[in-house]
Structure formats: C-alpha cells, structure tokens
C-alpha positions as a Markdown table, in Angstrom:
| # | Residue | x | y | z |
|---|---|---|---|---|
| 1 | Met | 110.2 | 26.2 | 165.7 |
| 2 | Ser | 111.3 | 25.3 | 169.3 |
| 3 | Leu | 114.7 | 23.9 | 170.2 |
| 4 | Asn | 115.1 | 20.2 | 170.2 |
| 5 | Thr | 112.7 | 19.3 | 167.3 |
| 6 | Arg | 115.3 | 16.1 | 166.4 |
| 7 | Ile | 116.1 | 13.8 | 169.4 |
| 8 | Leu | 118.3 | 10.7 | 169.2 |
| 9 | Ala | 117.3 | 8.5 | 172.2 |
| 10 | Leu | 119.9 | 5.5 | 173.3 |
| 11 | Val | 118.4 | 2.0 | 174.2 |
| 12 | Asp | 120.4 | -0.7 | 175.8 |
| 13 | Pro | 119.0 | -4.2 | 175.0 |
| 14 | Ser | 120.3 | -5.2 | 178.1 |
| 15 | Gln | 118.6 | -3.4 | 180.3 |
| 16 | Lys | 115.3 | -3.7 | 181.9 |
| 17 | Lys | 114.4 | 0.0 | 181.9 |
| 18 | Gln | 114.7 | 2.4 | 178.9 |
| 19 | Gln | 114.7 | 6.1 | 180.8 |
| 20 | Ala | 115.9 | 7.5 | 177.9 |
| 21 | Leu | 112.9 | 6.4 | 175.7 |
| 22 | Ala | 110.8 | 6.8 | 178.5 |
| 23 | Arg | 111.6 | 10.8 | 178.6 |
| 24 | Ala | 111.6 | 11.0 | 174.9 |
| 25 | Arg | 107.7 | 9.9 | 175.0 |
| 26 | Phe | 106.9 | 12.1 | 178.2 |
| 27 | Asn | 108.7 | 15.4 | 176.5 |
| 28 | Ala | 106.8 | 14.5 | 173.1 |
| 29 | Glu | 103.4 | 14.1 | 175.2 |
| 30 | Arg | 103.8 | 17.6 | 176.9 |
| 31 | Arg | 105.1 | 19.7 | 173.7 |
| 32 | Gly | 102.9 | 21.2 | 171.1 |
| 33 | Glu | 104.7 | 20.0 | 167.8 |
| 34 | Lys | 105.7 | 16.1 | 168.3 |
| 35 | Pro | 109.8 | 15.9 | 167.5 |
| 36 | Asp | 111.4 | 14.1 | 164.9 |
| 37 | Leu | 113.0 | 10.9 | 166.9 |
| 38 | Thr | 115.3 | 8.2 | 166.4 |
| 39 | Val | 115.8 | 5.2 | 168.9 |
| 40 | Phe | 119.4 | 3.9 | 168.6 |
| 41 | Met | 120.0 | 0.3 | 170.0 |
| 42 | Ala | 123.7 | -0.3 | 170.9 |
| 43 | Val | 125.4 | -1.7 | 173.8 |
| 44 | Asp | 128.0 | -0.3 | 175.8 |
| 45 | His | 130.1 | -3.0 | 176.9 |
| 46 | Glu | 132.2 | -1.1 | 179.4 |
| 47 | Val | 128.9 | -0.5 | 181.4 |
| 48 | His | 128.2 | -4.0 | 181.9 |
| 49 | Lys | 132.0 | -4.8 | 183.3 |
| 50 | His | 131.0 | -2.3 | 185.9 |
| 51 | Met | 127.5 | -3.6 | 186.8 |
| 52 | Lys | 129.1 | -7.1 | 186.5 |
| 53 | Thr | 126.2 | -8.4 | 184.3 |
| 54 | Pro | 126.6 | -9.9 | 181.1 |
| 55 | Pro | 125.2 | -7.5 | 177.9 |
| 56 | Val | 122.4 | -9.1 | 176.0 |
| 57 | Leu | 123.3 | -9.1 | 172.4 |
| 58 | Ser | 120.2 | -10.4 | 170.9 |
| 59 | Arg | 116.6 | -9.7 | 171.2 |
| 60 | Asn | 113.4 | -11.1 | 168.9 |
| 61 | Ala | 111.4 | -9.1 | 167.0 |
| 62 | Lys | 108.5 | -9.5 | 169.8 |
| 63 | Trp | 110.7 | -7.4 | 172.4 |
| 64 | Val | 111.4 | -4.6 | 170.0 |
| 65 | Thr | 108.0 | -4.2 | 169.2 |
| 66 | Glu | 106.9 | -4.2 | 173.1 |
| 67 | Thr | 109.5 | -1.7 | 173.9 |
| 68 | Met | 108.7 | 0.5 | 170.9 |
| 69 | Ser | 104.8 | 0.2 | 171.8 |
| 70 | Ala | 105.3 | 2.8 | 174.4 |
| 71 | Leu | 105.8 | 5.5 | 171.4 |
| 72 | Lys | 103.2 | 4.0 | 169.4 |
| 73 | Asp | 100.7 | 4.4 | 172.3 |
| 74 | Ala | 101.9 | 8.2 | 172.4 |
| 75 | Gly | 101.3 | 8.1 | 168.4 |
| 76 | Leu | 105.1 | 9.4 | 168.1 |
| 77 | Glu | 106.4 | 8.3 | 164.9 |
| 78 | His | 110.3 | 7.4 | 165.2 |
| 79 | Glu | 113.4 | 5.3 | 163.5 |
| 80 | Leu | 114.8 | 2.8 | 164.8 |
| 81 | Ser | 118.7 | 2.1 | 163.9 |
| 82 | Ile | 120.7 | -0.6 | 165.7 |
| 83 | Ser | 124.3 | -1.1 | 165.9 |
| 84 | Trp | 126.5 | -4.3 | 166.8 |
| 85 | Asp | 129.9 | -1.9 | 167.0 |
| 86 | Glu | 131.9 | -2.8 | 170.1 |
| 87 | Glu | 133.0 | 0.9 | 170.0 |
| 88 | Trp | 129.7 | 2.3 | 171.8 |
| 89 | Ala | 130.9 | 6.0 | 171.5 |
| 90 | Asp | 131.7 | 5.9 | 168.0 |
| 91 | Ala | 128.9 | 4.5 | 166.8 |
| 92 | Val | 126.8 | 7.3 | 168.4 |
| 93 | Leu | 128.7 | 9.9 | 167.0 |
| 94 | Ala | 128.1 | 7.9 | 163.4 |
| 95 | Glu | 124.4 | 7.7 | 164.0 |
| 96 | Ile | 124.6 | 11.6 | 165.3 |
| 97 | Lys | 126.0 | 12.3 | 162.0 |
| 98 | Arg | 123.5 | 10.4 | 160.0 |
| 99 | Ser | 120.1 | 11.3 | 161.7 |
| 100 | Lys | 121.2 | 14.8 | 162.5 |
| 101 | Pro | 119.7 | 15.2 | 166.1 |
| 102 | Asp | 120.1 | 18.5 | 168.0 |
| 103 | Leu | 119.8 | 16.4 | 171.3 |
| 104 | Val | 120.8 | 13.2 | 172.5 |
| 105 | Met | 119.3 | 11.5 | 175.2 |
| 106 | Val | 121.9 | 9.0 | 177.1 |
| 107 | Pro | 120.4 | 6.5 | 180.0 |
| 108 | Val | 122.7 | 6.3 | 183.0 |
| 109 | Tyr | 122.5 | 3.0 | 184.8 |
| 110 | Gln | 123.8 | 2.3 | 188.3 |
| 111 | Asp | 126.2 | -0.4 | 189.7 |
| 112 | Glu | 125.4 | -3.0 | 192.4 |
| 113 | Asp | 126.3 | -0.2 | 194.8 |
| 114 | Gly | 124.1 | 2.3 | 193.5 |
| 115 | Asn | 127.1 | 4.4 | 192.1 |
| 116 | Arg | 126.2 | 5.5 | 188.4 |
| 117 | Val | 128.2 | 4.2 | 185.8 |
| 118 | Leu | 130.1 | 6.7 | 183.6 |
| 119 | Thr | 132.3 | 4.8 | 181.3 |
| 120 | Asp | 135.3 | 6.0 | 179.2 |
| 121 | Glu | 132.8 | 5.6 | 176.1 |
| 122 | Ile | 130.3 | 8.4 | 177.7 |
| 123 | Trp | 133.1 | 10.4 | 178.6 |
| 124 | Lys | 134.3 | 10.1 | 175.1 |
| 125 | Leu | 130.5 | 11.1 | 173.6 |
| 126 | Leu | 130.7 | 14.2 | 176.0 |
| 127 | Arg | 133.7 | 15.3 | 174.7 |
| 128 | Thr | 133.6 | 14.8 | 171.1 |
| 129 | Ser | 129.7 | 15.3 | 170.4 |
| 130 | Lys | 128.6 | 18.6 | 168.3 |
| 131 | Val | 125.3 | 18.4 | 169.8 |
| 132 | Asn | 123.4 | 18.8 | 173.3 |
| 133 | Ile | 123.8 | 15.5 | 175.5 |
| 134 | Ser | 121.4 | 14.9 | 178.0 |
| 135 | Leu | 122.5 | 12.0 | 180.5 |
| 136 | Ile | 119.5 | 10.7 | 182.2 |
| 137 | His | 119.5 | 9.2 | 185.5 |
| 138 | Pro | 117.3 | 6.3 | 187.2 |
| 139 | Arg | 114.7 | 7.5 | 189.4 |
| 140 | Lys | 113.2 | 4.9 | 191.9 |
| 141 | Asp | 109.8 | 5.9 | 191.6 |
| 142 | Asp | 110.0 | 6.4 | 187.8 |
| 143 | Arg | 108.8 | 9.7 | 187.7 |
| 144 | Glu | 109.2 | 11.5 | 184.6 |
| 145 | Gln | 108.0 | 15.5 | 185.9 |
| 146 | Arg | 110.7 | 17.6 | 186.4 |
| 147 | Asp | 109.9 | 20.6 | 188.4 |
| 148 | Val | 113.2 | 22.5 | 188.8 |
| 149 | Ile | 115.7 | 23.1 | 186.4 |
| 150 | Leu | 119.1 | 24.5 | 187.3 |
| 151 | Ala | 121.5 | 26.1 | 184.5 |
| 152 | Gly | 124.8 | 27.3 | 185.3 |
| 153 | Ile | 126.0 | 30.5 | 183.7 |
| 154 | Lys | 129.0 | 32.7 | 183.3 |
| 155 | Thr | 128.1 | 36.2 | 182.5 |
| 156 | Gln | 131.6 | 37.7 | 183.5 |
| 157 | Asp | 133.7 | 36.1 | 181.3 |
| 158 | Pro | 133.0 | 37.0 | 177.7 |
| 159 | Ala | 134.3 | 33.6 | 176.1 |
| 160 | Phe | 131.3 | 32.1 | 177.6 |
| 161 | Asp | 128.6 | 34.6 | 176.3 |
| 162 | Glu | 127.7 | 32.5 | 173.3 |
| 163 | Arg | 127.4 | 29.2 | 175.4 |
| 164 | Thr | 125.4 | 31.3 | 178.0 |
| 165 | Lys | 123.1 | 32.3 | 175.4 |
| 166 | Arg | 122.3 | 28.9 | 174.1 |
| 167 | Thr | 122.0 | 27.7 | 178.1 |
| 168 | Ile | 119.4 | 30.2 | 178.9 |
| 169 | Ala | 117.6 | 29.4 | 175.7 |
| 170 | Gln | 117.5 | 25.7 | 176.0 |
| 171 | Ala | 116.1 | 26.3 | 179.5 |
| 172 | Lys | 113.6 | 28.2 | 178.9 |
| 173 | Ala | 112.4 | 26.1 | 176.1 |
| 174 | Leu | 112.6 | 22.9 | 178.8 |
| 175 | Ala | 110.9 | 24.9 | 181.5 |
| 176 | Lys | 107.7 | 25.5 | 178.6 |
| 177 | Ile | 107.7 | 21.8 | 177.9 |
| 178 | Tyr | 107.9 | 20.7 | 182.0 |
| 179 | Gly | 106.0 | 23.6 | 183.3 |
| 180 | Ala | 109.2 | 24.0 | 185.1 |
| 181 | Glu | 110.9 | 26.5 | 187.7 |
| 182 | Val | 114.3 | 27.7 | 186.8 |
| 183 | His | 116.8 | 28.8 | 188.5 |
| 184 | Tyr | 120.4 | 30.4 | 187.3 |
| 185 | Val | 124.0 | 30.0 | 189.3 |
| 186 | Asn | 126.9 | 32.0 | 188.3 |
| 187 | Ala | 129.9 | 30.8 | 189.9 |
| 188 | Tyr | 132.8 | 33.4 | 190.2 |
| 189 | Gln | 136.3 | 33.5 | 191.6 |
| 190 | Asp | 137.7 | 36.5 | 191.1 |
| 191 | Ser | 136.1 | 39.6 | 193.1 |
| 192 | Ala | 137.1 | 42.3 | 190.8 |
| 193 | Lys | 134.6 | 40.3 | 188.4 |
| 194 | Phe | 131.5 | 40.1 | 190.4 |
| 195 | Pro | 128.7 | 38.8 | 188.5 |
| 196 | Asp | 126.3 | 41.6 | 187.8 |
| 197 | Arg | 123.0 | 40.2 | 189.4 |
| 198 | Thr | 120.4 | 42.8 | 187.7 |
| 199 | Lys | 121.9 | 41.9 | 184.5 |
| 200 | Ile | 121.3 | 38.1 | 185.0 |
| 201 | Met | 117.7 | 38.8 | 186.0 |
| 202 | Lys | 117.2 | 40.6 | 182.5 |
| 203 | Met | 119.1 | 38.4 | 180.5 |
| 204 | Thr | 116.8 | 35.4 | 181.9 |
| 205 | Gly | 113.7 | 36.9 | 183.2 |
| 206 | Val | 113.7 | 35.3 | 186.4 |
| 207 | Pro | 113.0 | 36.6 | 189.7 |
| 208 | Asn | 116.0 | 37.6 | 192.3 |
| 209 | Ser | 115.3 | 34.2 | 194.4 |
| 210 | Asn | 116.3 | 32.0 | 191.6 |
| 211 | Val | 119.4 | 33.8 | 191.0 |
| 212 | His | 122.9 | 32.3 | 192.4 |
| 213 | Val | 125.6 | 34.4 | 192.3 |
| 214 | Ile | 128.1 | 32.4 | 194.8 |
| 215 | Ala | 131.8 | 32.7 | 195.3 |
| 216 | Gly | 134.0 | 29.3 | 194.6 |
| 217 | Pro | 134.8 | 26.9 | 191.6 |
| 218 | Ile | 131.5 | 26.0 | 189.7 |
| 219 | Ser | 132.6 | 22.2 | 190.3 |
| 220 | Glu | 132.0 | 23.1 | 193.9 |
| 221 | Val | 129.2 | 25.3 | 193.8 |
| 222 | Leu | 127.0 | 23.9 | 190.9 |
| 223 | Pro | 126.3 | 20.7 | 192.8 |
| 224 | Lys | 125.6 | 22.4 | 196.1 |
| 225 | Val | 123.3 | 24.7 | 194.6 |
| 226 | Ser | 121.4 | 21.6 | 193.1 |
| 227 | Arg | 120.9 | 20.0 | 196.1 |
| 228 | Lys | 119.6 | 23.6 | 198.0 |
| 229 | Val | 117.0 | 24.1 | 195.1 |
| 230 | Lys | 115.9 | 20.3 | 194.5 |
| 231 | Ala | 117.0 | 20.7 | 190.7 |
| 232 | Asp | 115.8 | 18.0 | 188.5 |
| 233 | Ile | 117.8 | 18.7 | 185.5 |
| 234 | Val | 121.4 | 20.5 | 185.7 |
| 235 | Met | 122.4 | 22.6 | 182.6 |
| 236 | Ile | 126.1 | 23.3 | 181.7 |
| 237 | Ala | 127.7 | 24.5 | 179.0 |
| 238 | Pro | 131.5 | 23.8 | 179.4 |
| 239 | Leu | 134.5 | 25.1 | 177.1 |
| 240 | Arg | 135.4 | 22.2 | 175.0 |
| 241 | Lys | 139.2 | 20.5 | 176.0 |
| 242 | Gln | 141.1 | 18.1 | 173.4 |
| 243 | Gly | 142.7 | 14.9 | 174.6 |
| 244 | Val | 142.9 | 11.3 | 175.4 |
| 245 | Ile | 140.0 | 9.4 | 176.7 |
| 246 | Gly | 141.8 | 8.8 | 180.0 |
| 247 | Thr | 142.4 | 12.2 | 180.8 |
| 248 | Leu | 138.8 | 12.7 | 180.7 |
| 249 | Arg | 138.1 | 11.9 | 184.6 |
| 250 | Gly | 139.3 | 14.5 | 187.2 |
| 251 | Thr | 137.9 | 17.5 | 184.8 |
| 252 | Thr | 135.8 | 20.1 | 186.0 |
| 253 | Ile | 133.0 | 18.5 | 184.2 |
| 254 | Ser | 133.5 | 15.3 | 185.4 |
| 255 | Arg | 133.7 | 16.6 | 189.4 |
| 256 | Ile | 130.5 | 18.2 | 188.4 |
| 257 | Ile | 128.7 | 15.3 | 186.9 |
| 258 | Gly | 130.0 | 12.9 | 189.6 |
| 259 | Asn | 128.3 | 15.0 | 192.4 |
| 260 | Ile | 125.1 | 15.6 | 191.2 |
| 261 | Gln | 122.2 | 13.2 | 191.6 |
| 262 | Ser | 119.9 | 14.8 | 188.8 |
| 263 | Asp | 119.8 | 14.6 | 185.2 |
| 264 | Ile | 122.3 | 16.7 | 183.5 |
| 265 | Met | 122.3 | 18.1 | 179.9 |
| 266 | Ala | 125.7 | 19.1 | 178.3 |
| 267 | Ile | 125.1 | 22.2 | 176.1 |
| 268 | Val | 127.8 | 22.6 | 173.0 |
C-alpha cells in the first residue's frame, strides 16, 4: 500500500477557491488507488481578520453540491464533515482523531497585499498534529501539476535519522504521483560533521546534481535552494518543541515557511 491513502482536505466555505480540494482531486486522478478522502468544512476566523473580509457562516445545499461535484466527476468517494467550532485548530485536531488520516491538506490564503496568511491556529495545528500536514498555497495559474520536489534532510545527526527516512519515503511516493524530479538538501553548520554526499545519493537514489550539501542554517539554506531548483513542493521534518501558541512564530519552521513561496509538507 502506498503512502497517504487516507486524506483529510480542509475547505473554508468563505473562500471562492478551494485549493486543498482541487489538489486532493488531482492527486486521486494521478494515482493507481483512490485514497479514502474526508472533506472537512470549517472557518478559521483569524484568517478573515487578516484578510479583512467577513467569514461566510452559512451555505445552502446547492453550494455544497457544486463544491463537491469536482470529486464526484473524478469518481472519488468521500465523506463530508462540517464544524461550527470557533477554535479552528481544535476542530481540525478532533477531526483528525475521528477520521484518522495520514495526510491533512490545509489551504493557505492571501491578504489584500498578496501576503500569505498564516494564523496562530495554523501554527497550533502544525505543532500539535500527529499526522503530516501539507500547506497548499494559492497559484495564480491554478496549475495542479508539480514538477520539482525539494526535501530537507539531516544525515549528520542521529536524532533526525527516522525523520530523514520518512521524508525520503514521502518524497519518493509524491514524486511517483506527479512524475516529479526530487532534490534533497542537507544543511550543516559544523564542518566536523560534514554530510556524506555519497551516502545521501545511496539513500535517496538521486544523481549527484540533485543533492545539495550547503553550509548554513536550514532556515536560510532551504528557501535559497528552493528558489534555485524552482521547487513546487518543499518537505520539512522539524523536531517538535513544546510551548504556547504565541511563541511559535520566530522559530526555525516559521522562518522556513515564511520564506518559501511553494507548497510545504511538514513530516511528523
């Protein structure tokens, strides 16, 4: 069985475009086996405060049917779950516990200045979810195909061994769905622990040109390489840290996400 066979796609009834839903459909059309899909409708009120738009708290049956029609046209069976909870992250976490997905697709929207809106609720979800989270960023061309995947790994630190293995497995699985090229980046700051390029090539199965071993903090290296290879998806597997929601911003993961303009998948 391949990875990501149970998917939770989030929908905000206030938005015109539902990029997580569109991505779930595209993935389903590209893979051999259809995933078990749950569509979860809920409103992150903080998003609308940033976007300066009022949330839509009611939709009729026609809107729901039309929104779900893309999945029906693709022959994709799905379950629909709806929440009115104002605590968006808690509602999503409760749905994760109920439907038991192995991947959650979270749409990310933009404010009137074109800046991506990453609320405290999204940070809370990223920090506490026990399953992989994929942040689906808006694209002007609505193009769903992803040609280049960039995965951040850390082979010089045993504490990251399992995360590195899971990241490589996810990158390979996603590359198979999209027919995409995969690049791997291994940042380092201690020259005494220089990553073994040959080892990385053997672990990942990619050529030397697709392995990027670069000195510097990962929060700077990963966005730089992402721009260089024109990555459509960036994968990260940060170690978890405990703390209140207000302390989440300013961390390594927040700096990475804030400086990357593509989709991001957080591997747990």
